[in-house]
N, C-alpha and C positions, 0 to 999 in steps of 0.2 A: 505493499498497499504506498501509494505517493501523497505528501503532503505538495500541495499547488499553490503557493505564494502570487499574489500579484504585486508588482513591484509598481507602485504609482510616481514614484521618483522624490524624491527631498529637494524642493528650494534650496537654493546657497544661502548663505545667510546675508547676501547681499539682496536676495531677492522677497526677504523676507517685509510684510507690511508694505509692500509697495503693488500699488494699483494695476490690473492688469490694462486698464484704459483712464485716461486724464481727460479733463475739459482744453488740453494743451495738444498744440497739433503734435503727431504722431509721431516720435523716435525713432527713426530708419533701426531696425531687428537686424541681426547677423543670422549667420545661415544656422548656427546653432541653435538658435531662441525660435529659428523660425516655425519649426515642425510641432517644437509646444507651442507656441504661441497659435497653430492651426487647429491641433487636439483641444486646447481652448474656447476656440471657437466652436469648434466642431461639437462638441462637450455642451456651449450655452445653447445653439440651434438645438440641438437634442431635446434640450430641458422646455426650451419654450414651443414646440413640439410637444412634450406629453401636459404642459401645461393645459394645451391648446383641445388634448382629446380628454384631462380629467373633468373642463372644461363643459364638452359636450356632454360625459358621461352622468354630470350632476345636471345638466338642462334637461336630459332623459329622464334622469328620476323625477324629477319636480313636475315636469310634465306629467308622468305615470302619475303621480299622487295625487296631484290636483283632478285630472282626467277622471279617476280613479273614484274620487269623494262626489263627484257630479253624477257620475253615475252608479255611485250606490243610494244617493240618494231617489235618483230618477229609478230604480228599480224598487224602492220602499216605497215609493208614493207610487209607482203602479201595482205595486203587491197588495193596494189598499191600507197602509201601516198610514195611523195620524200620526204625521212627523214632530209635528207644533206640542203634541200632547208629552212623546218624551224628550222634546226639545234639542232634537237630532238638527234642526236647520239652524240655531242658534249655536250651538257648538260646533259643527262644520264650518259653518261661515266665520269663524273666530277662529280655529285653528289652519283652516285657508287662509285666512290674511294676515295669520306669524307663518305659512308657510310661505307666503308670497312676501313677505318681508326679508325673509332670510336668501330668499332664491336674488330676488335683486340686489340684496348687498354681497353675494357671493358672485353675482355676476359683474359686480365692478371691481369686488379684488382681485379676481382674475384677469379682467382688463388691463387694470393699473399691473400689475405682475406680467405680463408681458408687453405692457408698453416698456417698462422699463427694460425689461430681457433685451425689447428690439432695439433701446437707446444706446446698452454697450455692444449689439453687434452690429450692427452700424461703425461706431467706433472703431469695434477692432477689424472691421472690413478695410479701414481705411489703409491698415499695413499690410492687406493682402492683393493677388493682382489684379481681380475682379472682385465688385460690389454688388452682390445679387440682389440684398433684401433692400441695400441703400436704394440700385438702380429701381429695382421693382414699386419703393414706396415714392421716388418723383415721378415715374412714368403713373402713379395715380396722383398726381397733384397736391400729394404728401396728406392728404383726407380732409383738403380744402373745398375740395371742385365735387360737390357731392355728385355729379351727372358722372365722371369718373370712379370715383370708391364713395362709398357708407359703411362708418366700422360698423361691424356684425354687433358690436354693442349694442347699438341704438334699434337695430332692429329685436336681438335678444330680450331686450327690457320690455320691448310690449309684450312679450308674454305674460309677464308674470303683473304688469297692469290690468293688461285685460280679465284675466283669469279675480285678480283685486279689485273690478269693477260688480263683476259678475256677485262676489261675497257681499261685499256691500247691496248691493240690492238685496240678496238672499237673506243680507242682518236686515236689512230694515225692514223685510216683506214679517221676515217673522215675528220682529218686535210689533211693527201691527196688526198682524194676525194674535200676538200674544196679550196685547189689550182692547182689540177693539173686538174684538174675534168675526168669524167667518160672515 
């Protein structure tokens, strides 16, 4: 039985505490550091892709839960259960609003995380022969021209807001039914 070790290498003392990128003009890197720089770049690009994948999974989860809540209410209503009497409409609307609040926060969190990653990627690309992500961003108008590019976050945020509106209507309806009867 052999042990397998992964040598990630240790930075030299001169490298400790030195940022990967800075706000100043990038300094040229020598051939020995070029490979390390490119490996760091690939690691960060992969990390950004993984963040996007986790974001997609989170959106799928929240969409499934919210759709399931409305499907359960619809199924219970179709089965003839008096949802007001058992307080389900009130309970579901409050739970749904809480879910939508955290869904909205999570979308913004993932967007901020990827925005930071891509700022660093763009700076790292200044020391590479090709700047594919920076060039793509420029070609898309850097997010300023809505005809060329509309940030996905804007579209994603609309979904929890739409569910929130439905939950608010359900909440108001349940209160009106509870106080003023049918």
